[in-house]
C-alpha positions in Angstrom: 0.0 0.0 0.0 1.2 3.5 -0.8 2.1 5.3 2.4 1.0 8.7 1.2 -2.5 9.9 1.2 -3.9 13.1 -0.5 -7.0 14.4 1.3 -9.5 16.2 -0.9 -12.6 17.8 0.6 -15.9 17.8 -1.3 -18.3 20.1 0.6 -21.4 19.2 -1.4 -25.0 18.8 -0.2 -26.7 19.1 -3.5 -27.1 15.3 -4.0 -29.7 14.8 -1.3 -32.5 16.6 0.7 -30.8 16.9 4.1 -28.8 20.0 4.7 -25.5 20.0 6.6 -23.5 17.2 4.9 -21.4 19.9 3.1 -19.8 20.4 6.5 -18.6 16.8 6.5 -15.1 17.5 5.3 -14.5 20.0 8.1 -15.9 17.6 10.7 -13.6 14.8 9.4 -10.5 17.1 9.5 -11.4 18.1 13.1 -10.8 14.6 14.2 -7.0 15.1 13.8 -7.0 12.4 11.1 -3.6 13.6 9.9 -2.0 13.0 13.2 -3.7 9.6 13.6 -2.5 8.5 10.2 1.0 9.8 10.9 1.1 7.6 13.9 0.7 4.7 11.6 3.6 5.9 9.4 1.3 7.3 6.7 2.2 10.6 5.2 -0.8 12.9 4.6 -0.8 15.7 2.1 -3.7 18.2 2.3 -4.9 19.0 -1.2 -7.7 21.4 -0.3 -11.4 21.4 -1.3 -13.3 21.1 -4.5 -15.1 24.4 -5.1 -18.9 23.8 -4.9 -21.5 26.4 -5.3 -24.3 26.5 -2.8 -28.0 25.9 -3.5 -28.9 29.5 -3.7 -26.5 30.1 -6.6 -27.4 27.2 -8.9 -30.4 26.0 -10.8 -32.1 22.9 -9.4 -32.8 21.7 -12.9 -35.0 18.8 -13.9 -37.0 16.8 -11.4 -35.4 13.5 -12.3 -31.9 14.6 -11.3 -31.8 17.7 -9.1 -28.8 20.1 -9.4 -27.2 17.7 -11.9 -25.4 20.4 -13.9 -23.6 21.7 -10.8 -23.0 18.3 -9.4 -21.3 17.1 -12.6 -19.2 20.3 -12.8 -18.0 19.7 -9.2 -17.4 16.0 -9.9 -15.3 17.0 -13.0 -13.2 19.1 -10.6 -13.0 16.2 -8.2 -11.9 13.9 -11.0 -9.1 16.3 -11.9 -8.0 16.6 -8.3 -7.9 12.8 -8.2 -5.7 12.7 -11.2 -3.4 15.3 -9.7 -3.2 13.3 -6.5 -2.2 10.2 -8.5 0.5 12.2 -10.2 1.9 13.1 -6.8 2.0 9.4 -5.9 -0.8 9.8 -3.4 -3.8 7.6 -2.6 -6.6 10.1 -3.3 -9.1 10.2 -0.3 -12.2 12.2 -0.8 -14.0 13.6 2.3 -17.7 14.3 1.6 -20.1 15.7 1.4 -22.7 13.6 -0.2 -22.0 10.4 -2.1 -22.3 12.0 -5.5 -18.5 12.7 -5.2 -17.9 9.1 -6.2 -18.8 10.0 -9.8 -15.8 12.3 -9.9 -13.3 10.2 -7.8 -14.0 7.0 -9.7 -13.9 8.7 -13.1 -10.6 10.2 -12.2 -9.1 6.9 -11.3 -10.5 5.2 -14.5 -9.1 8.0 -16.7 -5.6 6.9 -15.5 -6.0 3.1 -15.0 -9.1 2.0 -17.0 -12.2 0.5 -15.5 -11.4 -0.7 -12.0 -12.8 -2.6 -9.0 -14.8 -1.2 -6.1 -15.9 -2.1 -2.6 -19.0 0.0 -2.0 -19.9 0.0 1.7 -23.4 1.5 2.1 -26.9 0.9 3.4 -28.1 1.8 -0.1 -27.1 0.5 -3.5 -26.9 3.9 -5.1 -27.9 2.3 -8.4 -30.7 4.5 -9.4 -30.8 6.4 -12.7 -32.8 9.4 -13.5 -35.4 7.0 -15.0 -35.7 4.9 -11.9 -35.1 7.3 -9.0 -38.2 8.0 -6.9 -36.6 11.2 -5.5 -34.3 12.6 -8.2 -31.5 12.8 -5.7 -28.2 12.3 -7.4 -26.5 10.9 -4.3 -28.5 7.8 -5.0 -27.0 7.4 -8.5 -23.2 7.5 -8.4 -22.6 3.7 -8.6 -24.9 3.5 -11.5 -23.0 6.3 -13.2 -19.6 4.6 -12.5 -20.9 1.3 -13.9 -22.0 3.0 -17.2 -25.7 2.5 -16.5 -26.5 6.2 -17.2 -24.6 6.2 -20.5 -27.8 6.5 -22.6 -28.5 9.8 -20.8 -26.7 12.6 -22.8 -26.4 14.7 -19.6 -23.8 12.3 -18.3 -21.8 12.1 -21.5 -18.3 13.4 -21.3 -15.4 13.6 -23.7 -13.1 13.8 -20.7 -14.1 10.8 -18.7 -14.8 7.1 -19.5 -18.5 6.2 -19.8 -17.8 3.1 -17.7 -15.4 3.7 -14.9 -15.9 0.4 -13.0 -15.9 -3.2 -14.1 -19.3 -4.7 -12.8 -17.7 -8.1 -12.3 -15.1 -6.5 -10.0 -17.6 -4.4 -8.0 -19.3 -5.4 -4.7 -21.8 -3.7 -2.4 -21.6 -4.5 1.3 -24.1 -3.7 4.0 -27.1 -3.0 1.7 -30.5 -3.0 3.5 -32.6 -0.2 1.9 -33.2 -0.6 -1.9 -35.6 1.2 -4.1 -37.8 -0.8 -6.5 -35.8 0.1 -9.6 -32.5 -0.9 -7.9 -34.0 -4.2 -6.8 -35.2 -4.9 -10.3 -31.7 -4.0 -11.7 -29.9 -6.3 -9.2 -32.1 -9.2 -10.1 -32.2 -8.8 -13.8 -29.4 -6.7 -15.2 -26.5 -8.7 -16.7 -24.0 -6.2 -15.4 -25.4 -6.1 -11.8 -22.6 -6.1 -9.2 -22.5 -8.6 -6.3 -24.5 -7.4 -3.3 -23.9 -8.5 0.3 -27.0 -7.5 2.2 -27.1 -7.2 6.0 -29.2 -10.3 5.9 -26.3 -12.2 4.3 -23.8 -10.6 6.7 -25.9 -11.8 9.7 -25.9 -15.3 8.4 -22.3 -15.7 7.2 -20.3 -13.2 9.2 -18.5 -10.1 8.0 -15.0 -11.7 7.9 -16.0 -14.4 5.5 -17.8 -11.8 3.3 -14.9 -9.4 3.3 -12.5 -12.1 2.2 -14.9 -13.2 -0.5 -15.3 -9.6 -1.7 -11.5 -9.3 -2.0 -11.5 -12.3 -4.2 -14.0 -10.7 -6.5 -12.1 -7.4 -6.9 -8.7 -9.0 -7.2 -6.9 -8.3 -10.4 -8.7 -5.0 -11.2 -6.6 -2.2 -12.5 -7.4 -0.2 -9.4 -9.4 -0.8 -6.2 -11.6 2.0 -5.0 -13.2 1.8 -1.5 -16.3 4.0 -1.1 -17.5 4.2 2.6 -20.8 5.8 3.3 -21.2 6.1 7.1 -24.9 5.1 6.9 -23.5 1.6 6.3 -23.1 1.5 10.1 -26.1 1.2 12.4 -27.4 4.6 13.5 -26.4 3.9 17.1 -22.8 3.9 15.9 -23.1 6.7 13.3 -26.1 9.0 14.1 -24.8 11.9 12.0 -25.9 10.7 8.5 -28.7 12.0 6.3 -30.4 8.7 5.5 -30.0 6.4 8.5 -31.3 2.8 8.3 -31.6 0.6 11.4 -29.9 -2.8 11.4 -26.5 -1.7 10.0 -22.9 -2.8 10.6 -21.8 -2.8 14.3 -18.7 -0.9 15.3 -16.6 -4.1 15.4 -18.1 -5.4 12.1 -17.1 -2.2 10.3 -13.6 -2.3 11.7 -13.2 -6.0 10.8 -14.3 -5.3 7.3 -11.9 -2.5 6.8 -9.0 -4.3 8.5 -9.4 -7.1 6.0 -9.9 -4.7 3.0 -6.7 -3.0 4.0 -4.7 -6.0 3.0 -5.7 -5.3 -0.6 -4.0 -1.9 -0.5 -6.8 0.3 -1.8 -5.8 2.8 -4.5 -8.5 5.4 -3.7 -11.0 6.1 -1.0 -14.3 8.0 -0.4 -15.5 8.8 3.1 -19.0 10.3 2.7 -22.3 11.4 4.2 -21.0 12.6 7.5 -23.5 15.3 8.6 -22.4 17.3 11.6 -25.9 19.0 11.9 -27.3 15.5 12.7 -24.4 14.2 14.7 -23.8 13.9 18.5 -20.5 15.5 19.6 -18.9 14.6 16.3 -19.3 10.9 17.1 -19.9 9.9 13.4 -16.8 11.8 12.1 -14.7 10.4 14.9 -15.9 6.9 14.0 -15.1 7.6 10.4 -11.6 8.6 11.4 -11.1 5.4 13.3 -12.3 3.4 10.3 -9.9 5.2 8.0 -7.1 4.2 10.3 -8.2 0.6 10.1 -8.2 0.8 6.3 -4.6 2.1 6.5 -3.1 -0.4 8.8 -4.3 0.2 12.4 -4.6 -3.0 14.4 -5.1 -4.0 18.1 -1.7 -5.7 18.3 
């Protein structure tokens, strides 16, 4: 694993309905994450924030994909900052902000390496498209975009970024427990649907077995991207998220998962959906910082 991380903030709340997630990057930085990682021998380079315009300054646009123009503009910038981090021999780590940032971070990785693999840790599949989304919230679409499932929508077309940034056969979702009807239909019937490990399966088989199996699926991909949405955890462990769903990963399950994933040396990371306005004494951001450390080598012994 590269021992240098480039932190990029993505202060975006346009992808969902709940305000406050744009303060997530600040909350994560307040956990002294740089010092924690330095104690593990990891060099951290602060690369600043993506410039994101606020709701009052941008057009909400069509009802099937709210604020899409500004979100894609910001994701283009995030993609370029990802490329810049790679050129500096850093592991790009995005601090969200809402999960729409993954459109940019994964596109940036794929522009350098080709379609890669992904471990998507989330209560939600984020596989909606503008055609299937019941809300029009773009933070529910980034994995679909990365897998090329929005390629027939000209709004997502780009001369700069690949239409498919992830290989669906090298992509897994872990901790899913809240799917929309369109996502459920896609996962059952689409030939390029990724492997999903629901909380039901985690309860039956155990997180360690599933984590090891997931690593086998993503092995051999040109890059490995880990996208961690804090709502993957149970709300008792991570109350400061915009779309909490009961029955999520426990504190130890989340750490076990990331400790195992760390052995695959992820090439890029998102940490998203930390909302300080909904948090309790920065508990969720602090938990996120601890999980980041597990992903980069922290262990009990």
